PyMOL CGO cylinders between C-alpha atoms (Angstrom):
from pymol import cmd
from pymol.cgo import CYLINDER

trace = [
    CYLINDER, -18.71, -15.11, -21.90, -16.74, -16.11, -19.17, 0.3, 1, 1, 1, 1, 1, 1,
    CYLINDER, -16.74, -16.11, -19.17, -13.94, -13.86, -17.96, 0.3, 1, 1, 1, 1, 1, 1,
    CYLINDER, -13.94, -13.86, -17.96, -10.14, -14.71, -18.25, 0.3, 1, 1, 1, 1, 1, 1,
    CYLINDER, -10.14, -14.71, -18.25, -7.59, -14.73, -15.63, 0.3, 1, 1, 1, 1, 1, 1,
    CYLINDER, -7.59, -14.73, -15.63, -6.39, -11.66, -16.84, 0.3, 1, 1, 1, 1, 1, 1,
    CYLINDER, -6.39, -11.66, -16.84, -9.43, -9.25, -16.59, 0.3, 1, 1, 1, 1, 1, 1,
    CYLINDER, -9.43, -9.25, -16.59, -9.48, -10.66, -12.79, 0.3, 1, 1, 1, 1, 1, 1,
    CYLINDER, -9.48, -10.66, -12.79, -8.76, -8.49, -9.99, 0.3, 1, 1, 1, 1, 1, 1,
    CYLINDER, -8.76, -8.49, -9.99, -6.27, -10.10, -7.53, 0.3, 1, 1, 1, 1, 1, 1,
    CYLINDER, -6.27, -10.10, -7.53, -8.06, -10.34, -4.19, 0.3, 1, 1, 1, 1, 1, 1,
    CYLINDER, -8.06, -10.34, -4.19, -5.80, -10.06, -1.41, 0.3, 1, 1, 1, 1, 1, 1,
    CYLINDER, -5.80, -10.06, -1.41, -8.46, -10.20, 1.64, 0.3, 1, 1, 1, 1, 1, 1,
    CYLINDER, -8.46, -10.20, 1.64, -12.12, -10.58, 2.13, 0.3, 1, 1, 1, 1, 1, 1,
    CYLINDER, -12.12, -10.58, 2.13, -14.21, -11.12, 4.76, 0.3, 1, 1, 1, 1, 1, 1,
    CYLINDER, -14.21, -11.12, 4.76, -17.65, -10.11, 6.00, 0.3, 1, 1, 1, 1, 1, 1,
    CYLINDER, -17.65, -10.11, 6.00, -17.38, -6.27, 5.51, 0.3, 1, 1, 1, 1, 1, 1,
    CYLINDER, -17.38, -6.27, 5.51, -14.17, -5.72, 3.53, 0.3, 1, 1, 1, 1, 1, 1,
    CYLINDER, -14.17, -5.72, 3.53, -12.50, -6.66, 0.43, 0.3, 1, 1, 1, 1, 1, 1,
    CYLINDER, -12.50, -6.66, 0.43, -8.81, -5.60, -0.28, 0.3, 1, 1, 1, 1, 1, 1,
    CYLINDER, -8.81, -5.60, -0.28, -7.57, -5.86, -3.70, 0.3, 1, 1, 1, 1, 1, 1,
    CYLINDER, -7.57, -5.86, -3.70, -4.24, -5.58, -5.48, 0.3, 1, 1, 1, 1, 1, 1,
    CYLINDER, -4.24, -5.58, -5.48, -4.73, -2.86, -8.00, 0.3, 1, 1, 1, 1, 1, 1,
    CYLINDER, -4.73, -2.86, -8.00, -2.81, -2.68, -11.23, 0.3, 1, 1, 1, 1, 1, 1,
    CYLINDER, -2.81, -2.68, -11.23, -1.22, 0.22, -12.42, 0.3, 1, 1, 1, 1, 1, 1,
    CYLINDER, -1.22, 0.22, -12.42, -3.34, 2.37, -14.88, 0.3, 1, 1, 1, 1, 1, 1,
    CYLINDER, -3.34, 2.37, -14.88, -6.71, 1.52, -13.36, 0.3, 1, 1, 1, 1, 1, 1,
    CYLINDER, -6.71, 1.52, -13.36, -9.17, 4.33, -12.31, 0.3, 1, 1, 1, 1, 1, 1,
    CYLINDER, -9.17, 4.33, -12.31, -10.60, 3.29, -8.67, 0.3, 1, 1, 1, 1, 1, 1,
    CYLINDER, -10.60, 3.29, -8.67, -13.94, 4.60, -10.35, 0.3, 1, 1, 1, 1, 1, 1,
    CYLINDER, -13.94, 4.60, -10.35, -15.31, 6.97, -12.72, 0.3, 1, 1, 1, 1, 1, 1,
    CYLINDER, -15.31, 6.97, -12.72, -13.96, 10.46, -12.80, 0.3, 1, 1, 1, 1, 1, 1,
    CYLINDER, -13.96, 10.46, -12.80, -14.26, 13.49, -14.64, 0.3, 1, 1, 1, 1, 1, 1,
    CYLINDER, -14.26, 13.49, -14.64, -10.41, 13.78, -15.11, 0.3, 1, 1, 1, 1, 1, 1,
    CYLINDER, -10.41, 13.78, -15.11, -10.34, 11.07, -17.50, 0.3, 1, 1, 1, 1, 1, 1,
    CYLINDER, -10.34, 11.07, -17.50, -13.67, 10.59, -19.46, 0.3, 1, 1, 1, 1, 1, 1,
    CYLINDER, -13.67, 10.59, -19.46, -11.97, 8.54, -21.79, 0.3, 1, 1, 1, 1, 1, 1,
    CYLINDER, -11.97, 8.54, -21.79, -11.73, 5.62, -19.31, 0.3, 1, 1, 1, 1, 1, 1,
    CYLINDER, -11.73, 5.62, -19.31, -13.95, 2.47, -19.71, 0.3, 1, 1, 1, 1, 1, 1,
    CYLINDER, -13.95, 2.47, -19.71, -12.55, 0.35, -17.25, 0.3, 1, 1, 1, 1, 1, 1,
    CYLINDER, -12.55, 0.35, -17.25, -12.78, 0.89, -13.15, 0.3, 1, 1, 1, 1, 1, 1,
    CYLINDER, -12.78, 0.89, -13.15, -11.87, -1.20, -10.25, 0.3, 1, 1, 1, 1, 1, 1,
    CYLINDER, -11.87, -1.20, -10.25, -14.99, -0.42, -8.61, 0.3, 1, 1, 1, 1, 1, 1,
    CYLINDER, -14.99, -0.42, -8.61, -17.27, -2.10, -11.18, 0.3, 1, 1, 1, 1, 1, 1,
    CYLINDER, -17.27, -2.10, -11.18, -15.00, -4.72, -11.77, 0.3, 1, 1, 1, 1, 1, 1,
    CYLINDER, -15.00, -4.72, -11.77, -14.84, -5.86, -8.50, 0.3, 1, 1, 1, 1, 1, 1,
    CYLINDER, -14.84, -5.86, -8.50, -18.60, -6.02, -8.55, 0.3, 1, 1, 1, 1, 1, 1,
    CYLINDER, -18.60, -6.02, -8.55, -18.74, -8.18, -11.50, 0.3, 1, 1, 1, 1, 1, 1,
    CYLINDER, -18.74, -8.18, -11.50, -16.25, -10.33, -10.41, 0.3, 1, 1, 1, 1, 1, 1,
    CYLINDER, -16.25, -10.33, -10.41, -17.59, -11.09, -6.97, 0.3, 1, 1, 1, 1, 1, 1,
    CYLINDER, -17.59, -11.09, -6.97, -21.26, -10.60, -7.64, 0.3, 1, 1, 1, 1, 1, 1,
    CYLINDER, -21.26, -10.60, -7.64, -21.94, -8.01, -4.89, 0.3, 1, 1, 1, 1, 1, 1,
    CYLINDER, -21.94, -8.01, -4.89, -21.75, -4.04, -4.39, 0.3, 1, 1, 1, 1, 1, 1,
    CYLINDER, -21.75, -4.04, -4.39, -18.57, -2.84, -3.20, 0.3, 1, 1, 1, 1, 1, 1,
    CYLINDER, -18.57, -2.84, -3.20, -17.79, 0.76, -1.94, 0.3, 1, 1, 1, 1, 1, 1,
    CYLINDER, -17.79, 0.76, -1.94, -14.81, 2.47, -2.07, 0.3, 1, 1, 1, 1, 1, 1,
    CYLINDER, -14.81, 2.47, -2.07, -13.01, 3.72, 1.46, 0.3, 1, 1, 1, 1, 1, 1,
    CYLINDER, -13.01, 3.72, 1.46, -10.12, 5.26, -0.18, 0.3, 1, 1, 1, 1, 1, 1,
    CYLINDER, -10.12, 5.26, -0.18, -8.42, 6.07, -3.36, 0.3, 1, 1, 1, 1, 1, 1,
    CYLINDER, -8.42, 6.07, -3.36, -5.22, 5.43, -5.16, 0.3, 1, 1, 1, 1, 1, 1,
    CYLINDER, -5.22, 5.43, -5.16, -4.07, 7.63, -7.99, 0.3, 1, 1, 1, 1, 1, 1,
    CYLINDER, -4.07, 7.63, -7.99, -4.73, 5.83, -11.33, 0.3, 1, 1, 1, 1, 1, 1,
    CYLINDER, -4.73, 5.83, -11.33, -0.81, 4.99, -11.85, 0.3, 1, 1, 1, 1, 1, 1,
    CYLINDER, -0.81, 4.99, -11.85, 0.03, 3.85, -8.31, 0.3, 1, 1, 1, 1, 1, 1,
    CYLINDER, 0.03, 3.85, -8.31, -0.39, 0.25, -8.02, 0.3, 1, 1, 1, 1, 1, 1,
    CYLINDER, -0.39, 0.25, -8.02, -1.14, -1.76, -4.77, 0.3, 1, 1, 1, 1, 1, 1,
    CYLINDER, -1.14, -1.76, -4.77, -3.70, -2.22, -1.76, 0.3, 1, 1, 1, 1, 1, 1,
    CYLINDER, -3.70, -2.22, -1.76, -6.98, -0.81, -2.32, 0.3, 1, 1, 1, 1, 1, 1,
    CYLINDER, -6.98, -0.81, -2.32, -9.89, -1.43, 0.25, 0.3, 1, 1, 1, 1, 1, 1,
    CYLINDER, -9.89, -1.43, 0.25, -13.53, -1.78, -0.65, 0.3, 1, 1, 1, 1, 1, 1,
    CYLINDER, -13.53, -1.78, -0.65, -16.63, -2.25, 1.96, 0.3, 1, 1, 1, 1, 1, 1,
    CYLINDER, -16.63, -2.25, 1.96, -19.43, -4.50, 1.07, 0.3, 1, 1, 1, 1, 1, 1,
    CYLINDER, -19.43, -4.50, 1.07, -21.48, -2.38, 3.48, 0.3, 1, 1, 1, 1, 1, 1,
    CYLINDER, -21.48, -2.38, 3.48, -22.53, 1.43, 3.09, 0.3, 1, 1, 1, 1, 1, 1,
    CYLINDER, -22.53, 1.43, 3.09, -22.25, 1.85, 6.67, 0.3, 1, 1, 1, 1, 1, 1,
    CYLINDER, -22.25, 1.85, 6.67, -18.77, 0.15, 6.86, 0.3, 1, 1, 1, 1, 1, 1,
    CYLINDER, -18.77, 0.15, 6.86, -17.62, 2.39, 4.07, 0.3, 1, 1, 1, 1, 1, 1,
    CYLINDER, -17.62, 2.39, 4.07, -18.33, 5.70, 5.63, 0.3, 1, 1, 1, 1, 1, 1,
    CYLINDER, -18.33, 5.70, 5.63, -16.98, 4.41, 8.94, 0.3, 1, 1, 1, 1, 1, 1,
    CYLINDER, -16.98, 4.41, 8.94, -13.78, 3.18, 6.99, 0.3, 1, 1, 1, 1, 1, 1,
    CYLINDER, -13.78, 3.18, 6.99, -13.18, 6.58, 5.13, 0.3, 1, 1, 1, 1, 1, 1,
    CYLINDER, -13.18, 6.58, 5.13, -13.25, 8.34, 8.38, 0.3, 1, 1, 1, 1, 1, 1,
    CYLINDER, -13.25, 8.34, 8.38, -10.75, 6.31, 9.63, 0.3, 1, 1, 1, 1, 1, 1,
    CYLINDER, -10.75, 6.31, 9.63, -8.44, 7.13, 6.52, 0.3, 1, 1, 1, 1, 1, 1,
    CYLINDER, -8.44, 7.13, 6.52, -9.32, 10.60, 6.94, 0.3, 1, 1, 1, 1, 1, 1,
    CYLINDER, -9.32, 10.60, 6.94, -8.06, 10.71, 10.33, 0.3, 1, 1, 1, 1, 1, 1,
    CYLINDER, -8.06, 10.71, 10.33, -5.31, 8.76, 9.66, 0.3, 1, 1, 1, 1, 1, 1,
    CYLINDER, -5.31, 8.76, 9.66, -6.14, 5.94, 11.95, 0.3, 1, 1, 1, 1, 1, 1,
    CYLINDER, -6.14, 5.94, 11.95, -5.22, 3.80, 9.21, 0.3, 1, 1, 1, 1, 1, 1,
    CYLINDER, -5.22, 3.80, 9.21, -1.97, 3.92, 8.19, 0.3, 1, 1, 1, 1, 1, 1,
    CYLINDER, -1.97, 3.92, 8.19, -0.81, 3.45, 4.51, 0.3, 1, 1, 1, 1, 1, 1,
    CYLINDER, -0.81, 3.45, 4.51, 2.61, 2.18, 3.65, 0.3, 1, 1, 1, 1, 1, 1,
    CYLINDER, 2.61, 2.18, 3.65, 4.22, 2.44, 0.17, 0.3, 1, 1, 1, 1, 1, 1,
    CYLINDER, 4.22, 2.44, 0.17, 7.20, 1.19, -1.91, 0.3, 1, 1, 1, 1, 1, 1,
    CYLINDER, 7.20, 1.19, -1.91, 8.91, 3.79, -4.70, 0.3, 1, 1, 1, 1, 1, 1,
    CYLINDER, 8.91, 3.79, -4.70, 11.94, 3.73, -6.81, 0.3, 1, 1, 1, 1, 1, 1,
    CYLINDER, 11.94, 3.73, -6.81, 13.44, 7.15, -6.65, 0.3, 1, 1, 1, 1, 1, 1,
    CYLINDER, 13.44, 7.15, -6.65, 16.21, 8.80, -8.37, 0.3, 1, 1, 1, 1, 1, 1,
    CYLINDER, 16.21, 8.80, -8.37, 19.72, 8.92, -6.61, 0.3, 1, 1, 1, 1, 1, 1,
    CYLINDER, 19.72, 8.92, -6.61, 20.63, 7.85, -3.20, 0.3, 1, 1, 1, 1, 1, 1,
    CYLINDER, 20.63, 7.85, -3.20, 18.15, 9.35, -0.36, 0.3, 1, 1, 1, 1, 1, 1,
    CYLINDER, 18.15, 9.35, -0.36, 19.10, 9.39, 3.64, 0.3, 1, 1, 1, 1, 1, 1,
    CYLINDER, 19.10, 9.39, 3.64, 18.46, 6.07, 5.51, 0.3, 1, 1, 1, 1, 1, 1,
    CYLINDER, 18.46, 6.07, 5.51, 15.39, 7.36, 7.18, 0.3, 1, 1, 1, 1, 1, 1,
    CYLINDER, 15.39, 7.36, 7.18, 13.92, 11.29, 7.53, 0.3, 1, 1, 1, 1, 1, 1,
    CYLINDER, 13.92, 11.29, 7.53, 10.71, 13.25, 7.46, 0.3, 1, 1, 1, 1, 1, 1,
    CYLINDER, 10.71, 13.25, 7.46, 10.11, 15.58, 5.03, 0.3, 1, 1, 1, 1, 1, 1,
    CYLINDER, 10.11, 15.58, 5.03, 7.77, 18.17, 6.82, 0.3, 1, 1, 1, 1, 1, 1,
    CYLINDER, 7.77, 18.17, 6.82, 6.69, 20.67, 3.66, 0.3, 1, 1, 1, 1, 1, 1,
    CYLINDER, 6.69, 20.67, 3.66, 2.99, 22.53, 3.18, 0.3, 1, 1, 1, 1, 1, 1,
    CYLINDER, 2.99, 22.53, 3.18, 1.61, 21.61, -0.26, 0.3, 1, 1, 1, 1, 1, 1,
    CYLINDER, 1.61, 21.61, -0.26, -0.54, 24.00, -2.21, 0.3, 1, 1, 1, 1, 1, 1,
    CYLINDER, -0.54, 24.00, -2.21, -4.25, 22.34, -2.64, 0.3, 1, 1, 1, 1, 1, 1,
    CYLINDER, -4.25, 22.34, -2.64, -4.73, 20.82, -6.24, 0.3, 1, 1, 1, 1, 1, 1,
    CYLINDER, -4.73, 20.82, -6.24, -8.00, 21.19, -7.62, 0.3, 1, 1, 1, 1, 1, 1,
    CYLINDER, -8.00, 21.19, -7.62, -9.76, 18.22, -9.17, 0.3, 1, 1, 1, 1, 1, 1,
    CYLINDER, -9.76, 18.22, -9.17, -12.10, 19.37, -11.85, 0.3, 1, 1, 1, 1, 1, 1,
    CYLINDER, -12.10, 19.37, -11.85, -12.16, 22.14, -14.41, 0.3, 1, 1, 1, 1, 1, 1,
    CYLINDER, -12.16, 22.14, -14.41, -15.19, 23.38, -12.93, 0.3, 1, 1, 1, 1, 1, 1,
    CYLINDER, -15.19, 23.38, -12.93, -13.30, 24.24, -9.66, 0.3, 1, 1, 1, 1, 1, 1,
    CYLINDER, -13.30, 24.24, -9.66, -10.87, 25.99, -11.82, 0.3, 1, 1, 1, 1, 1, 1,
    CYLINDER, -10.87, 25.99, -11.82, -13.32, 28.23, -13.45, 0.3, 1, 1, 1, 1, 1, 1,
    CYLINDER, -13.32, 28.23, -13.45, -14.81, 28.83, -10.35, 0.3, 1, 1, 1, 1, 1, 1,
    CYLINDER, -14.81, 28.83, -10.35, -11.67, 30.52, -9.24, 0.3, 1, 1, 1, 1, 1, 1,
    CYLINDER, -11.67, 30.52, -9.24, -11.55, 28.42, -5.98, 0.3, 1, 1, 1, 1, 1, 1,
    CYLINDER, -11.55, 28.42, -5.98, -8.58, 29.74, -3.67, 0.3, 1, 1, 1, 1, 1, 1,
    CYLINDER, -8.58, 29.74, -3.67, -5.93, 26.93, -3.32, 0.3, 1, 1, 1, 1, 1, 1,
    CYLINDER, -5.93, 26.93, -3.32, -5.13, 26.58, 0.11, 0.3, 1, 1, 1, 1, 1, 1,
    CYLINDER, -5.13, 26.58, 0.11, -1.65, 25.95, 1.61, 0.3, 1, 1, 1, 1, 1, 1,
    CYLINDER, -1.65, 25.95, 1.61, -2.10, 22.73, 3.27, 0.3, 1, 1, 1, 1, 1, 1,
    CYLINDER, -2.10, 22.73, 3.27, 0.39, 21.12, 5.70, 0.3, 1, 1, 1, 1, 1, 1,
    CYLINDER, 0.39, 21.12, 5.70, 1.78, 17.81, 4.76, 0.3, 1, 1, 1, 1, 1, 1,
    CYLINDER, 1.78, 17.81, 4.76, 4.17, 15.18, 5.99, 0.3, 1, 1, 1, 1, 1, 1,
    CYLINDER, 4.17, 15.18, 5.99, 5.92, 12.26, 4.94, 0.3, 1, 1, 1, 1, 1, 1,
    CYLINDER, 5.92, 12.26, 4.94, 8.29, 10.19, 6.42, 0.3, 1, 1, 1, 1, 1, 1,
    CYLINDER, 8.29, 10.19, 6.42, 10.72, 7.64, 4.56, 0.3, 1, 1, 1, 1, 1, 1,
    CYLINDER, 10.72, 7.64, 4.56, 13.14, 4.93, 5.00, 0.3, 1, 1, 1, 1, 1, 1,
    CYLINDER, 13.14, 4.93, 5.00, 15.95, 3.81, 2.50, 0.3, 1, 1, 1, 1, 1, 1,
    CYLINDER, 15.95, 3.81, 2.50, 15.83, -0.04, 2.14, 0.3, 1, 1, 1, 1, 1, 1,
    CYLINDER, 15.83, -0.04, 2.14, 18.16, -0.14, -0.59, 0.3, 1, 1, 1, 1, 1, 1,
    CYLINDER, 18.16, -0.14, -0.59, 20.37, 1.50, -3.49, 0.3, 1, 1, 1, 1, 1, 1,
    CYLINDER, 20.37, 1.50, -3.49, 21.65, 0.58, -6.82, 0.3, 1, 1, 1, 1, 1, 1,
    CYLINDER, 21.65, 0.58, -6.82, 24.01, 1.98, -9.29, 0.3, 1, 1, 1, 1, 1, 1,
    CYLINDER, 24.01, 1.98, -9.29, 23.51, 1.08, -13.11, 0.3, 1, 1, 1, 1, 1, 1,
    CYLINDER, 23.51, 1.08, -13.11, 26.04, 1.66, -15.84, 0.3, 1, 1, 1, 1, 1, 1,
    CYLINDER, 26.04, 1.66, -15.84, 24.18, 4.12, -17.83, 0.3, 1, 1, 1, 1, 1, 1,
    CYLINDER, 24.18, 4.12, -17.83, 25.01, 7.42, -18.17, 0.3, 1, 1, 1, 1, 1, 1,
    CYLINDER, 25.01, 7.42, -18.17, 22.22, 10.00, -17.55, 0.3, 1, 1, 1, 1, 1, 1,
    CYLINDER, 22.22, 10.00, -17.55, 22.39, 13.83, -18.29, 0.3, 1, 1, 1, 1, 1, 1,
    CYLINDER, 22.39, 13.83, -18.29, 25.77, 15.23, -17.00, 0.3, 1, 1, 1, 1, 1, 1,
    CYLINDER, 25.77, 15.23, -17.00, 26.47, 11.81, -14.49, 0.3, 1, 1, 1, 1, 1, 1,
    CYLINDER, 26.47, 11.81, -14.49, 28.33, 8.67, -15.72, 0.3, 1, 1, 1, 1, 1, 1,
    CYLINDER, 28.33, 8.67, -15.72, 26.11, 6.37, -13.70, 0.3, 1, 1, 1, 1, 1, 1,
    CYLINDER, 26.11, 6.37, -13.70, 22.42, 6.21, -12.77, 0.3, 1, 1, 1, 1, 1, 1,
    CYLINDER, 22.42, 6.21, -12.77, 21.81, 5.81, -9.11, 0.3, 1, 1, 1, 1, 1, 1,
    CYLINDER, 21.81, 5.81, -9.11, 18.67, 5.02, -7.21, 0.3, 1, 1, 1, 1, 1, 1,
    CYLINDER, 18.67, 5.02, -7.21, 17.00, 3.97, -3.98, 0.3, 1, 1, 1, 1, 1, 1,
    CYLINDER, 17.00, 3.97, -3.98, 14.28, 1.94, -3.17, 0.3, 1, 1, 1, 1, 1, 1,
    CYLINDER, 14.28, 1.94, -3.17, 12.00, 3.83, -0.41, 0.3, 1, 1, 1, 1, 1, 1,
    CYLINDER, 12.00, 3.83, -0.41, 9.39, 2.82, 1.91, 0.3, 1, 1, 1, 1, 1, 1,
    CYLINDER, 9.39, 2.82, 1.91, 6.80, 5.94, 2.23, 0.3, 1, 1, 1, 1, 1, 1,
    CYLINDER, 6.80, 5.94, 2.23, 4.76, 6.68, 5.06, 0.3, 1, 1, 1, 1, 1, 1,
    CYLINDER, 4.76, 6.68, 5.06, 2.66, 9.51, 4.66, 0.3, 1, 1, 1, 1, 1, 1,
    CYLINDER, 2.66, 9.51, 4.66, 1.37, 10.87, 7.86, 0.3, 1, 1, 1, 1, 1, 1,
    CYLINDER, 1.37, 10.87, 7.86, -1.19, 13.42, 5.91, 0.3, 1, 1, 1, 1, 1, 1,
    CYLINDER, -1.19, 13.42, 5.91, -3.05, 13.06, 3.17, 0.3, 1, 1, 1, 1, 1, 1,
    CYLINDER, -3.05, 13.06, 3.17, -2.87, 15.40, 0.34, 0.3, 1, 1, 1, 1, 1, 1,
    CYLINDER, -2.87, 15.40, 0.34, -3.43, 14.81, -3.50, 0.3, 1, 1, 1, 1, 1, 1,
    CYLINDER, -3.43, 14.81, -3.50, 0.08, 13.62, -5.09, 0.3, 1, 1, 1, 1, 1, 1,
    CYLINDER, 0.08, 13.62, -5.09, 1.56, 14.25, -1.51, 0.3, 1, 1, 1, 1, 1, 1,
    CYLINDER, 1.56, 14.25, -1.51, 4.14, 11.44, -2.08, 0.3, 1, 1, 1, 1, 1, 1,
    CYLINDER, 4.14, 11.44, -2.08, 4.88, 12.25, -5.52, 0.3, 1, 1, 1, 1, 1, 1,
    CYLINDER, 4.88, 12.25, -5.52, 5.31, 15.98, -4.64, 0.3, 1, 1, 1, 1, 1, 1,
    CYLINDER, 5.31, 15.98, -4.64, 7.40, 15.51, -1.89, 0.3, 1, 1, 1, 1, 1, 1,
    CYLINDER, 7.40, 15.51, -1.89, 9.99, 13.07, -3.31, 0.3, 1, 1, 1, 1, 1, 1,
    CYLINDER, 9.99, 13.07, -3.31, 10.51, 16.02, -6.19, 0.3, 1, 1, 1, 1, 1, 1,
    CYLINDER, 10.51, 16.02, -6.19, 11.00, 18.52, -3.11, 0.3, 1, 1, 1, 1, 1, 1,
    CYLINDER, 11.00, 18.52, -3.11, 13.88, 17.12, -1.97, 0.3, 1, 1, 1, 1, 1, 1,
    CYLINDER, 13.88, 17.12, -1.97, 15.35, 16.32, -5.25, 0.3, 1, 1, 1, 1, 1, 1,
    CYLINDER, 15.35, 16.32, -5.25, 14.76, 12.42, -5.35, 0.3, 1, 1, 1, 1, 1, 1,
    CYLINDER, 14.76, 12.42, -5.35, 11.35, 12.08, -7.77, 0.3, 1, 1, 1, 1, 1, 1,
    CYLINDER, 11.35, 12.08, -7.77, 9.96, 8.85, -8.11, 0.3, 1, 1, 1, 1, 1, 1,
    CYLINDER, 9.96, 8.85, -8.11, 11.13, 6.99, -11.26, 0.3, 1, 1, 1, 1, 1, 1,
    CYLINDER, 11.13, 6.99, -11.26, 7.90, 6.82, -13.88, 0.3, 1, 1, 1, 1, 1, 1,
    CYLINDER, 7.90, 6.82, -13.88, 6.15, 10.02, -12.75, 0.3, 1, 1, 1, 1, 1, 1,
    CYLINDER, 6.15, 10.02, -12.75, 5.77, 11.65, -15.68, 0.3, 1, 1, 1, 1, 1, 1,
    CYLINDER, 5.77, 11.65, -15.68, 4.40, 14.77, -13.82, 0.3, 1, 1, 1, 1, 1, 1,
    CYLINDER, 4.40, 14.77, -13.82, 6.39, 15.29, -10.86, 0.3, 1, 1, 1, 1, 1, 1,
    CYLINDER, 6.39, 15.29, -10.86, 9.45, 13.39, -12.31, 0.3, 1, 1, 1, 1, 1, 1,
    CYLINDER, 9.45, 13.39, -12.31, 12.31, 13.54, -14.51, 0.3, 1, 1, 1, 1, 1, 1,
    CYLINDER, 12.31, 13.54, -14.51, 12.14, 12.67, -17.94, 0.3, 1, 1, 1, 1, 1, 1,
    CYLINDER, 12.14, 12.67, -17.94, 15.86, 11.37, -18.76, 0.3, 1, 1, 1, 1, 1, 1,
    CYLINDER, 15.86, 11.37, -18.76, 15.13, 8.62, -16.03, 0.3, 1, 1, 1, 1, 1, 1,
    CYLINDER, 15.13, 8.62, -16.03, 11.63, 7.57, -16.91, 0.3, 1, 1, 1, 1, 1, 1,
    CYLINDER, 11.63, 7.57, -16.91, 13.16, 7.57, -20.09, 0.3, 1, 1, 1, 1, 1, 1,
    CYLINDER, 13.16, 7.57, -20.09, 16.34, 5.24, -18.96, 0.3, 1, 1, 1, 1, 1, 1,
    CYLINDER, 16.34, 5.24, -18.96, 13.72, 2.65, -17.40, 0.3, 1, 1, 1, 1, 1, 1,
    CYLINDER, 13.72, 2.65, -17.40, 11.56, 2.58, -20.46, 0.3, 1, 1, 1, 1, 1, 1,
    CYLINDER, 11.56, 2.58, -20.46, 14.53, 1.86, -22.88, 0.3, 1, 1, 1, 1, 1, 1,
    CYLINDER, 14.53, 1.86, -22.88, 16.34, -0.58, -20.68, 0.3, 1, 1, 1, 1, 1, 1,
    CYLINDER, 16.34, -0.58, -20.68, 13.85, -2.18, -18.68, 0.3, 1, 1, 1, 1, 1, 1,
    CYLINDER, 13.85, -2.18, -18.68, 10.61, -1.53, -20.27, 0.3, 1, 1, 1, 1, 1, 1,
    CYLINDER, 10.61, -1.53, -20.27, 9.06, 0.06, -17.68, 0.3, 1, 1, 1, 1, 1, 1,
    CYLINDER, 9.06, 0.06, -17.68, 6.11, 2.22, -18.75, 0.3, 1, 1, 1, 1, 1, 1,
    CYLINDER, 6.11, 2.22, -18.75, 4.62, 2.97, -15.30, 0.3, 1, 1, 1, 1, 1, 1,
    CYLINDER, 4.62, 2.97, -15.30, 4.87, 4.70, -11.90, 0.3, 1, 1, 1, 1, 1, 1,
    CYLINDER, 4.87, 4.70, -11.90, 7.09, 2.74, -9.67, 0.3, 1, 1, 1, 1, 1, 1,
    CYLINDER, 7.09, 2.74, -9.67, 4.94, 3.72, -6.70, 0.3, 1, 1, 1, 1, 1, 1,
    CYLINDER, 4.94, 3.72, -6.70, 3.09, 0.71, -5.15, 0.3, 1, 1, 1, 1, 1, 1,
    CYLINDER, 3.09, 0.71, -5.15, 0.53, 0.80, -2.13, 0.3, 1, 1, 1, 1, 1, 1,
    CYLINDER, 0.53, 0.80, -2.13, 2.15, -2.35, -0.01, 0.3, 1, 1, 1, 1, 1, 1,
    CYLINDER, 2.15, -2.35, -0.01, 0.26, -2.23, 3.00, 0.3, 1, 1, 1, 1, 1, 1,
    CYLINDER, 0.26, -2.23, 3.00, -2.44, -0.75, 5.03, 0.3, 1, 1, 1, 1, 1, 1,
    CYLINDER, -2.44, -0.75, 5.03, -2.89, -1.38, 8.49, 0.3, 1, 1, 1, 1, 1, 1,
    CYLINDER, -2.89, -1.38, 8.49, -5.95, -0.53, 10.57, 0.3, 1, 1, 1, 1, 1, 1,
    CYLINDER, -5.95, -0.53, 10.57, -8.02, -1.95, 13.52, 0.3, 1, 1, 1, 1, 1, 1,
    CYLINDER, -8.02, -1.95, 13.52, -10.75, -3.56, 11.24, 0.3, 1, 1, 1, 1, 1, 1,
    CYLINDER, -10.75, -3.56, 11.24, -7.97, -5.05, 8.59, 0.3, 1, 1, 1, 1, 1, 1,
    CYLINDER, -7.97, -5.05, 8.59, -4.23, -5.48, 8.32, 0.3, 1, 1, 1, 1, 1, 1,
    CYLINDER, -4.23, -5.48, 8.32, -3.27, -6.79, 4.95, 0.3, 1, 1, 1, 1, 1, 1,
    CYLINDER, -3.27, -6.79, 4.95, -0.18, -6.24, 2.43, 0.3, 1, 1, 1, 1, 1, 1,
    CYLINDER, -0.18, -6.24, 2.43, 0.34, -7.17, -1.01, 0.3, 1, 1, 1, 1, 1, 1,
    CYLINDER, 0.34, -7.17, -1.01, 3.26, -8.26, -3.04, 0.3, 1, 1, 1, 1, 1, 1,
    CYLINDER, 3.26, -8.26, -3.04, 5.04, -5.68, -5.58, 0.3, 1, 1, 1, 1, 1, 1,
    CYLINDER, 5.04, -5.68, -5.58, 4.05, -7.02, -9.21, 0.3, 1, 1, 1, 1, 1, 1,
    CYLINDER, 4.05, -7.02, -9.21, 7.00, -8.69, -10.67, 0.3, 1, 1, 1, 1, 1, 1,
    CYLINDER, 7.00, -8.69, -10.67, 8.79, -8.87, -7.43, 0.3, 1, 1, 1, 1, 1, 1,
]
cmd.load_cgo(trace, "trace")
């Protein structure tokens, strides 16, 4: 049975060593004990699509869309993964956030380590306080004629986010910390704003998109879905 176009991943870039895709929101990168019910994974879908083994070199949260890089060689994957861990690779994100943010600023706010599995929690692993830094820039603003909470109108910003460290849910937690949570974030966001976007615009996802991935071996960006 042939795949339909809807089942195929958008390939942004491919060479001898690397493949970059535009991961849809709601798709896991690979199998995870956190979500055992999921049956679809970007890793297996891409392997089936191109007929070759691929190896993930970094992660994107399930609700986040955008550039996701795989290697076609295990050794290259290890080298690229190290580049991500040592921040030789700069990732750029776009997000829609509540309110009007500053034109440009740095969030330097330590975050408590988030444990990945129930096993870690049962074993009583101590959560460490980790340094975390995120730069952001305001790209645009909008005021919508809808009352939210005690405010007569709703204001939002389009932000470019540059994580300078790589903590779990760092961007989502940092934007919550400065009282400008990302729209569609059901864990760190504001329910009334998520509801507004669902009811008025049919948005049922986290409005966080990995726009670009810049490294010595690759430099590719993807377009924001629907833009």
